[in-house]
N, C-alpha and C positions, 0 to 999 in steps of 0.2 A: 504494500500500500504506500503510495507516494506521500511526501511531506505535505503537499498542497491539500490533499484530501483530509489528512489529519487536522490541518489548520481549520478547514471548513467544518469538520465535526466539532472541534473545540469551540469555534465561534457560535455554531448553532446550539451547542450544549449550554454555553453560558447564558444565552438569552432564554432558553427553555427553563433552566434552573431558576433564574430570577423571576420568570412569570409564574412558575409553580409556587415559589416562595411567597409571591404577592397573593396568589389565590389562597394559600394555606393561612397566612396571617389574617386575611380578610375573613375567611370562614370561621376561624377560632375566635376572632374578635366579635363578629356578629352573633355567634352562638353564646358567648359569655354575656354580651349586652342583653340578649334576649332573656337570659336567665335573670338578670337584675330587673328587667322590666316586668317579667312574669311574677317575680317575688313582690315587686311593688304593687302590682294589681291585686294580688292576693291579700296583701296588707290592707289596701284600701277597702276591699270587700269585707274583711273581718272587722275593720274599724267602723264601717258604716253600720253593720249589724249591731255591734256593741253600742255605738252612740245612739242608734235608734231605740235600743232597749232602755238606755239611760233616760232618753227624752220621755218615754212612756212612763217610767218610774217617777220622773219629776212631776208629771201630771197627776198620777195616781196618789202619790204621797205628799202632794203639795201642802196639805193642811198640817202635816207633821213637820214642825219647824226643824227639829234636830235631824230627822231623816233627810229632809230637803237639803239642808246645809251639807250633810255628809255626801249626798249625791252630787252636789255642786263641786265639792272638793275632789270627789272621785273623777268627775268630768274634766276638771282642770288638770289633774295629774295624768289622766289618760291621754289628754291632748299633748302634753309635754312628751310623754313616752312615744306617742305616735309620730310627732314631728321629728324626734331624734332618729327613729328607725327609718322613716321616710326619707329624710335628708341623707342618711347614710347610704341608702340604695342609690340615690341620685349622685352622690359623691363618688361611689364606686363606679357608676356608669361613666361619669366624667373622666375619672382616672384611666379606666380601661380604654375609652375612646381616644384619649390623648396618646396612650401607649400604642394603640393600633395605628393611629395617624403617623406617629414618628417612625414606626416600622415600615409602613408603606412609603413614606418619604425617603427613607434610607435606601430601600430597594429600588424605588424609582430613580434615585440619583445614580445607583449602580447601573441601572438599565440605560440611563442617558450617557454615562461614561462609556459603556460598552458600545452603544450605537455610534457615538462620536468616533471611537476607535475603528469600528468597521467602515465608516464612511471615509475616514482618512486613509485607511489601507486601500480601499477601492479606488480612491482618487489618485494615489501615488503609485500603486502597484498594478493598476489595470490600464490596458491600452484603449479600452472602450469606455467612453463616457456614459454610454447606456447602462453600463454596469453600476455606475454611481447612482443613477436615477432608480434603477431596479432595487438596489440596496436601501436607498432612502425610503422608497415606498413600502418595502418589506418591514423596515424598522418602525415606521409610523403605525403600521397595523398592530404592532405589539402594545401600543399605548392605549388601545381601546379598552383593554382589561384594566389598565391603571385608572383611566377616567371613570370607568364603571365602578371600580372599587371605592373611590372617594364619594361618588354619587350615592351608592348604596349605604355607606356609612353615615353620610349626612341625612339621608332620607329616614334612617332608623332613629336618629337621635335629635332631629331638629325640634321636635315638640318638647323635649326635656332639657336640652342644652342650648345655650346661647352660641353666637358665632365664635366667641372666645373660648368655648368649651366649658363654661361655668353653668352649674345647675340652675334651671329656671324654677323659682319658688312661687311665682305669682299664681300658677295654676292651683297649688294647694291652698293658698290664701283665699282664692275665689270659691273653691269648692266647700270649704269648711268655715265654721264660725271662728271668730277671734277668741283669744284666751281671756278676755276681759270679763270678769264675773259681773260687772256693773251692767253689761248688756244682755244678761240672761233674760231679764224681764221683757225686754223688747223682742228678743227672739221667741219667747213664749207666746207673745201676742200674735206673731206671725203664724205660729203653729195653730193657735186657737182660731185664727181667721180662715186658714186654708184647709186644715185637717184637724178639727176639734174632736176630742174624745167624748163619747156619749156619757153624760153625767147621770142619766136616769133612763130606765127602760131598756138598758142594754141586754138584759137577760130575760125580758118578759115574753120573748117570742113573737112580739107584734111586728108586723111589716110596716116600713115607713110609708 
């Protein structure tokens, strides 16, 4: 086997290995991110069930001042614990996304260096200029995977991370009530307006 053929195999092998590495890093990164997002959704579901139960108890035991205050304290503590765990999932998502981005950037840099080397070799060591254009077109096609990788990563995390990669916390603040106990009465009025509990006749079997 001639030396030229070995060089061609090496050139093709380097590009192939870099593209495989990009695909592997992307796959592992997306899978890990999906795990964080799935855990976050399960946390939201559990907390909504818990908080709904507390809201009902606040209505039922509203006349018992001691029980009512204990429930408010429990609601406050549960909110703090929820925020801590929720933010930890988003922080882990942010860190992993940053790690994946850096890995993709390093591999892309290696691919660019390899493409530049191949183009220089084709320009100086080939008698046909068509060879240069052929090599350039072939190398450009390799970057379809690179562009797709960054787009997929951004598509997965754009709802939860800012452009700087920082966790977006506004979504949580909109979905849930604030931690201020002074606003509990106002929130209770909203519940009474839109979804009041039956104070009487709930168990008499009569149809509304």
